[in-house]
C-alpha positions as MATLAB code, in Angstrom:
seq = 'XXXXXXXXXXXXXXXXXXXXXXXXXXXXXXXXXXXXXXXXXXXXXXXXXXXXXXXXXXXXXXXXXXXXXXXXXXXXXXXXXXXXXXXXXXXXXXXXXXXXXXXXXXXXXXXXXXXXXXXXXXXXXXXXXXXXXXXXXXXXXXXXXXXXXXXXXXXXXXXXXXXXXXXXXXXXXXXXXXXXXXXXXXXXXXXXXXXXXXXXXXXXXXXXXXXXXXXXXXXXXXXXXXXXXXXXXXXXXXXXXXXXXXXXXXXXXXXXXXXXXXXXXXXXXXXXXXXXXXXXXXXXXXXXXXXXXXXXXXXXXXXXXXXXXXXXXXXXXXXXXXXXXXXXXXXXXXXXXXXXXXXXXXXXXXXXXXXXXXXXXXXXXXXXXXXXXXXXXXXXXXXXXXXXXXXXXXXXXXXXXXXXXXXXXXXXXXXXXXXXXXXXXXX';
ca = [
     -14.106  -21.391   -7.435;
     -11.352  -22.018   -4.899;
      -8.955  -19.096   -4.573;
      -5.597  -18.952   -2.812;
      -4.284  -15.602   -1.617;
      -0.548  -15.591   -0.915;
       0.393  -12.445    1.009;
       2.171  -12.124    4.381;
       1.870   -8.334    4.817;
      -1.750   -7.243    4.730;
      -3.665   -6.790    8.002;
      -5.690   -9.801    9.049;
      -9.207   -9.830   10.473;
      -8.946   -9.670   14.268;
      -5.607   -7.828   14.150;
      -4.553   -4.408   15.436;
      -4.909   -2.304   12.284;
      -7.515   -1.424    9.690;
      -8.104   -4.008    7.007;
      -6.528   -3.575    3.585;
      -6.496   -4.865    0.028;
      -6.527   -8.623    0.657;
      -9.077   -8.705    3.470;
     -11.506   -6.659    1.383;
     -10.819   -8.829   -1.664;
     -11.423  -11.960    0.407;
     -14.730  -10.492    1.614;
     -15.773   -9.725   -1.966;
     -14.789  -13.199   -3.177;
     -16.703  -14.912   -0.373;
     -19.673  -12.629   -0.994;
     -19.661  -13.785   -4.628;
     -19.824  -17.422   -3.497;
     -16.150  -18.384   -3.798;
     -13.889  -20.180   -1.313;
     -10.815  -18.344   -0.020;
      -7.639  -19.704    1.558;
      -5.178  -17.017    2.683;
      -1.534  -17.897    3.274;
      -0.429  -15.120    5.619;
       2.333  -14.866    8.226;
       2.896  -15.382   11.921;
       4.833  -12.076   11.935;
       3.299   -8.595   11.692;
       5.139   -6.480    9.113;
       3.648   -3.243   10.503;
       4.291   -3.842   14.206;
       7.387   -6.076   13.980;
       5.964   -8.648   16.373;
       4.061  -11.926   16.227;
       0.384  -11.703   15.403;
      -2.211  -12.846   17.930;
      -2.773  -16.202   16.277;
      -5.922  -17.151   18.148;
      -7.595  -13.805   17.498;
      -6.855  -13.670   13.761;
      -7.755  -17.315   13.247;
     -11.121  -16.857   14.943;
     -11.930  -13.611   13.155;
     -10.904  -15.030    9.776;
     -12.966  -18.169   10.271;
     -15.976  -16.027   11.213;
     -15.642  -14.233    7.866;
     -15.309  -17.518    5.987;
     -11.561  -17.275    5.300;
      -9.474  -20.427    5.647;
      -6.382  -18.814    7.177;
      -2.987  -20.493    6.951;
      -0.354  -18.800    9.134;
       3.067  -19.490    7.667;
       5.909  -19.502   10.196;
       8.009  -16.420    9.407;
      11.243  -15.057   10.860;
      11.116  -11.614   12.518;
      13.021   -8.545   11.321;
      13.464   -5.125   12.902;
      13.678   -2.813    9.877;
      12.109   -2.885    6.420;
      15.383   -2.368    4.549;
      17.619   -5.104    5.901;
      19.248   -8.439    5.187;
      17.092   -9.884    7.963;
      13.956   -8.996    6.004;
      15.282  -10.633    2.847;
      16.067  -13.785    4.834;
      12.604  -13.673    6.366;
      11.000  -13.551    2.936;
      13.079  -16.468    1.753;
      11.939  -18.490    4.766;
       8.317  -17.499    4.149;
       8.531  -18.603    0.509;
       9.987  -21.978    1.423;
       7.509  -22.551    4.260;
       4.588  -21.582    2.021;
       5.717  -24.097   -0.591;
       5.945  -26.887    2.014;
       2.511  -26.028    3.391;
       0.951  -25.742   -0.064;
       2.041  -29.240   -1.049;
      -0.179  -30.645    1.696;
      -3.262  -28.848    0.342;
      -5.633  -29.691   -2.495;
      -4.891  -27.443   -5.475;
      -7.168  -24.422   -5.911;
      -8.675  -23.112   -9.121;
      -6.478  -20.003   -9.112;
      -3.628  -18.489   -7.078;
      -3.198  -14.773   -6.470;
       0.234  -13.998   -5.000;
       1.594  -10.607   -4.053;
       5.053   -9.409   -5.044;
       6.896   -8.798   -2.796;
       7.830  -11.227   -1.458;
       9.466  -12.436   -4.634;
      10.204  -15.862   -3.167;
       6.561  -16.725   -2.487;
       5.491  -15.179   -5.807;
       7.966  -17.467   -7.556;
       6.793  -20.471   -5.519;
       3.172  -19.689   -6.425;
       3.893  -19.416  -10.149;
       5.896  -22.660   -9.999;
       2.959  -24.408   -8.337;
       0.606  -23.025  -10.950;
       2.684  -24.512  -13.738;
       3.069  -27.842  -11.923;
      -0.654  -28.122  -11.212;
      -1.740  -26.524  -14.505;
      -3.794  -23.829  -12.819;
      -3.623  -20.063  -13.406;
      -1.426  -17.918  -11.178;
      -1.759  -14.145  -11.061;
       1.069  -12.058   -9.609;
      -0.079   -8.866   -7.890;
       2.819   -6.380   -7.896;
       2.655   -3.940   -4.999;
       6.257   -2.774   -4.881;
       9.094   -2.791   -7.431;
      11.465   -5.273   -5.874;
      14.404   -5.699   -6.045;
      14.973   -2.361   -7.818;
      13.964   -0.294   -4.807;
      16.362   -2.256   -2.607;
      19.145   -1.405   -5.058;
      18.158    2.274   -4.818;
      18.826    2.420   -1.058;
      22.117    0.513   -1.023;
      25.027    2.465    0.523;
      27.123    4.217   -2.163;
      30.006    1.775   -1.730;
      27.687   -1.080   -2.783;
      25.717    0.626   -5.579;
      28.212   -0.297   -8.312;
      27.794   -3.989   -7.559;
      24.136   -3.767   -6.519;
      22.864   -5.919   -9.406;
      25.367   -8.621   -8.498;
      24.492   -8.528   -4.791;
      20.792   -8.757   -5.573;
      21.153  -11.313   -8.383;
      19.138  -14.039   -6.583;
      16.182  -11.672   -6.211;
      16.354  -10.538   -9.828;
      16.334  -14.216  -10.806;
      13.283  -14.810   -8.593;
      11.554  -11.815  -10.186;
      12.178  -13.144  -13.711;
      10.977  -16.632  -12.850;
       7.860  -15.437  -11.003;
       6.725  -13.090  -13.748;
       7.604  -15.328  -16.716;
       5.796  -18.350  -15.279;
       2.718  -16.379  -14.184;
      -0.522  -16.575  -16.141;
      -1.156  -12.895  -15.585;
       0.288   -9.721  -14.083;
      -1.714   -7.163  -12.137;
      -0.626   -4.409   -9.789;
      -1.632   -1.456   -7.659;
      -0.356    1.038  -10.266;
       0.459    1.197  -13.963;
       4.202    1.395  -13.354;
       4.273   -1.930  -11.530;
       2.320   -3.731  -14.234;
       4.599   -2.270  -16.904;
       7.613   -3.533  -14.971;
       6.101   -7.003  -14.615;
       5.359   -7.264  -18.320;
       8.807   -6.004  -19.290;
      10.382   -8.752  -17.166;
       7.869  -11.534  -17.659;
       6.785  -10.921  -21.224;
       3.343  -10.221  -22.688;
       0.399  -11.712  -20.815;
      -3.155  -12.365  -21.877;
      -4.304  -11.315  -18.414;
      -3.211   -7.992  -17.008;
      -4.802   -5.139  -15.088;
      -4.396   -2.298  -12.622;
      -6.315   -2.549   -9.351;
      -5.369    0.354   -7.046;
      -5.165   -0.093   -3.282;
      -8.190    2.148   -2.839;
     -10.002    2.846    0.416;
     -13.131    1.669    2.191;
     -15.038    4.939    2.326;
     -17.688    3.641    4.726;
     -15.027    2.187    7.031;
     -13.206    5.520    7.172;
     -16.444    7.480    7.694;
     -17.311    5.214   10.618;
     -13.854    5.643   12.139;
     -14.136    9.437   11.811;
     -17.440    9.393   13.675;
     -16.005    7.197   16.445;
     -12.867    9.307   16.628;
     -14.873   12.503   17.016;
     -16.393   11.157   20.212;
     -12.989   10.542   21.791;
     -10.529   12.961   20.176;
     -12.454   16.130   19.323;
     -10.738   18.013   22.134;
      -7.294   16.946   20.960;
      -7.525   17.503   17.208;
     -10.311   20.005   16.541;
      -8.958   22.908   14.491;
      -9.468   26.607   15.247;
     -11.084   29.072   12.853;
      -8.660   30.592   10.386;
      -6.089   27.830   10.935;
      -4.839   25.422    8.292;
      -3.692   21.908    9.146;
      -1.443   20.076    6.702;
      -0.937   16.367    7.340;
       1.777   13.930    6.350;
       0.842   10.348    7.156;
       2.891    7.215    6.636;
       6.391    5.866    6.980;
       9.132    8.149    8.314;
      11.798    6.432    6.253;
      14.322    7.063    3.482;
      11.810    6.559    0.672;
       9.523    9.333    1.861;
      10.179   13.067    1.637;
       8.821   14.172    5.006;
      11.994   16.051    6.050;
      11.376   18.553    3.240;
       7.975   19.229    4.817;
       9.628   20.053    8.153;
      12.106   22.377    6.424;
       9.216   24.079    4.613;
       7.479   24.544    7.963;
      10.618   26.279    9.261;
      10.667   28.660    6.285;
       7.014   29.540    6.725;
       7.454   30.124   10.461;
      10.485   32.347    9.823;
       8.414   34.327    7.313;
       5.882   35.021   10.039;
       3.066   32.801    8.754;
       1.531   31.336   11.907;
      -1.734   30.170   10.307;
      -0.405   26.762    9.310;
      -0.007   23.705   11.524;
       1.950   20.683   10.294;
       1.181   17.223   11.670;
       3.333   14.213   10.774;
       1.802   10.861   11.679;
       3.716    7.592   11.492;
       6.891    5.802   12.464;
      10.103    4.743   10.768;
      13.873    4.689   10.925;
      14.147    8.458   10.315;
      11.649    9.469   13.007;
      14.435   10.535   15.370;
      16.054   12.660   12.662;
      12.696   14.343   12.162;
      12.364   15.065   15.879;
      15.876   16.513   15.985;
      15.100   18.789   13.027;
      11.937   20.041   14.737;
      13.869   20.690   17.950;
      16.781   22.395   16.173;
      14.417   24.884   14.506;
      12.186   25.134   17.602;
       9.144   24.490   15.470;
       6.029   24.888   17.558;
       4.021   24.596   14.330;
       5.087   20.961   13.784;
       3.758   17.916   15.658;
       5.065   14.364   15.272;
       2.399   12.001   16.586;
       3.964    8.572   16.143;
       1.607    5.720   15.248;
      -2.042    6.506   15.992;
      -5.031    4.281   16.599;
      -7.184    4.131   13.446;
     -10.119    6.032   14.942;
      -7.889    8.833   16.195;
      -5.997    8.980   12.913;
      -9.245    9.050   10.929;
     -10.544   11.970   12.974;
      -7.218   13.765   12.508;
      -7.642   13.276    8.752;
     -11.100   14.811    8.878;
      -9.726   17.849   10.723;
      -6.964   18.478    8.170;
      -7.089   20.627    5.039;
      -4.456   18.960    2.839;
      -2.344   15.815    2.853;
       1.233   15.324    1.669;
       1.693   12.421   -0.734;
       5.462   12.815   -0.619;
       8.051   10.269   -1.708;
      11.218   10.346   -3.803;
      11.045    9.229   -7.465;
      13.779    6.624   -7.000;
      11.675    4.959   -4.292;
       9.551    3.595   -7.188;
       6.316    4.243   -5.299;
       3.474    5.074   -7.688;
       0.034    5.142   -6.001;
       0.539    4.635   -2.250;
      -2.106    3.824    0.299;
      -2.185    7.284    1.871;
      -3.470    9.206   -1.138;
      -6.737    7.262   -1.153;
      -7.356    8.012    2.533;
      -6.673   11.695    1.905;
      -9.227   11.582   -0.899;
     -11.857    9.804    1.166;
     -11.455   12.390    3.948;
     -11.876   15.216    1.431;
      -8.348   16.626    1.625;
      -6.526   18.519   -1.081;
      -3.394   16.584   -2.106;
       0.171   17.928   -2.148;
       1.998   15.409   -4.310;
       5.643   14.767   -5.243;
       5.194   11.481   -7.127;
       5.599   11.912  -10.904;
       3.855    9.991  -13.644;
       0.512    8.330  -12.981;
       0.016    9.985   -9.596;
       0.866   13.490  -10.814;
      -1.498   13.039  -13.780;
      -4.296   11.955  -11.452;
      -3.821   15.015   -9.244;
      -3.671   17.389  -12.222;
      -6.494   15.936  -14.310;
      -8.910   15.566  -11.399;
      -7.924   18.978   -9.948;
      -7.703   17.470   -6.465;
      -4.384   19.079   -5.480;
      -0.999   20.404   -6.524;
       2.284   18.798   -7.549;
       5.784   19.874   -6.528;
       9.217   18.268   -6.812;
      10.506   16.002   -4.053;
      13.341   17.560   -2.067;
      12.490   21.076   -3.242;
      11.805   23.088   -0.079;
      11.026   26.222   -2.066;
       8.583   24.352   -4.297;
       6.901   22.848   -1.251;
       6.551   26.292    0.354;
       5.120   27.743   -2.866;
       2.538   24.936   -3.151;
       1.485   25.436    0.467;
       1.129   29.189    0.005;
      -0.934   28.627   -3.146;
      -3.347   26.439   -1.202;
      -3.739   28.548    1.910;
      -3.959   31.703   -0.181;
      -7.093   30.451   -1.934;
      -9.367   28.769    0.590;
     -12.186   28.288   -1.941;
      -9.848   26.579   -4.385;
      -8.528   24.281   -1.660;
     -12.101   23.394   -0.680;
     -12.903   22.569   -4.313;
      -9.854   20.308   -4.461;
     -11.078   18.515   -1.353;
     -14.487   17.988   -2.931;
     -12.832   16.578   -6.054;
     -10.800   14.223   -3.859;
     -13.883   12.910   -2.120;
     -15.664   12.289   -5.436;
     -12.701   10.267   -6.683;
     -12.735    8.120   -3.555;
     -16.465    7.462   -3.719;
     -16.855    6.990   -7.460;
     -13.585    5.369   -8.496;
     -11.400    4.167   -5.634;
     -13.799    2.770   -3.047;
     -12.617   -0.747   -2.234;
     -16.042   -2.176   -2.981;
     -15.625   -0.968   -6.555;
     -11.978   -2.039   -6.881;
     -12.577   -5.438   -5.235;
     -15.631   -6.051   -7.413;
     -13.559   -5.469  -10.537;
     -10.816   -7.712   -9.131;
     -13.254  -10.554   -8.428;
     -14.630  -10.265  -11.967;
     -11.091  -10.401  -13.378;
     -10.158  -13.542  -11.412;
     -13.465  -15.203  -12.273;
     -12.910  -14.575  -15.972;
      -9.409  -16.068  -15.819;
     -10.767  -19.280  -14.284;
     -13.727  -19.376  -16.674;
     -11.399  -19.002  -19.639;
      -9.085  -21.700  -18.329;
     -11.958  -24.102  -17.803;
     -13.169  -23.398  -21.332;
      -9.719  -24.082  -22.725;
      -9.464  -27.318  -20.727;
     -12.886  -28.449  -21.950;
     -12.197  -27.640  -25.609;
      -8.866  -29.437  -25.467;
     -10.374  -32.494  -23.829;
      -8.551  -32.001  -20.555;
      -9.938  -31.382  -17.083;
     -13.400  -31.938  -15.698;
     -14.437  -28.296  -15.290;
     -15.025  -28.743  -11.572;
];
């Protein structure tokens, strides 16, 4: 079957960061004998610069992906009018480009961007082919959550075009899938019941991470190796308003003031609140806290392997359910310190791979940390449980295999319906 992937965010083969959901899915589809066309972007969401077009085109072609780079406007910050305008331009440019292509057998479009998701579902209806919307973030609700207070009262009005795009995309779609239960539930509540639905977590390539750890050890052992009797707690990800990393720094200050010098805190990543984090570290003179900025994958992987626990910390109103980082923590065998309620908290509790505490609660964070470091054997058991989850349930080979089977069944069903109704040639 011919499959279109419509996603401008995920890392491309030949780019500067480790591959994610769509590259691994494309590999699995091609491995199963299918043809893949990926409508991506000329702009890197992670690095806020143009992609190296020649490099990604060559690498994608080598893997059998027909890559279409859609001209996309740049933006400097993730929460901005410029980003919304960029997504609108991407959706329009994708639609123009798609009209010059032969229709596929199925379209899989990520949401966000809502504009391209809507364009994909419109094309699916026009061409009478199935379109599956893959919800990875709860737009536009999470944009409404971060509006300045003066705008919150009229947030629904300001974001009305995006709510309209959400309704149209989800109602016209053949099916709704997502990276977590909460996203699928949202899609079905907006778009109505669907015959085809499913949860396919982001997951992690365990072998890819293991390889990066081995490479990282050769170059960064002197920098990140941990001393005996020391505990290293890692936060990795965006240093932005949605994520509760400042509570971690405040907890580090409390533990230092209490005389506990066994624990080292490392915060890896970038974002609009990075400077506020640095100022907080400086104000408290926290020698037990290191902010690394963005790290090369091999170095970051080795840092993961030399950590004892990882913070999966975001605020509930950020509407983040099962983020990327938790799967990497699991694959590296870390205990998880989690603030995300619902599905994520249940996973941590039921699998006994970590502890939950409430976002923004410095005292709760301190108590969870003390519980972990006070019972080294228990923390080690949590790490072992994490690793088992990654290997047996969340490895991308497993998740992508299930995803390929799902898409194949949708197309098979559609072809059967077309044949029984006398329409279509089944090709």
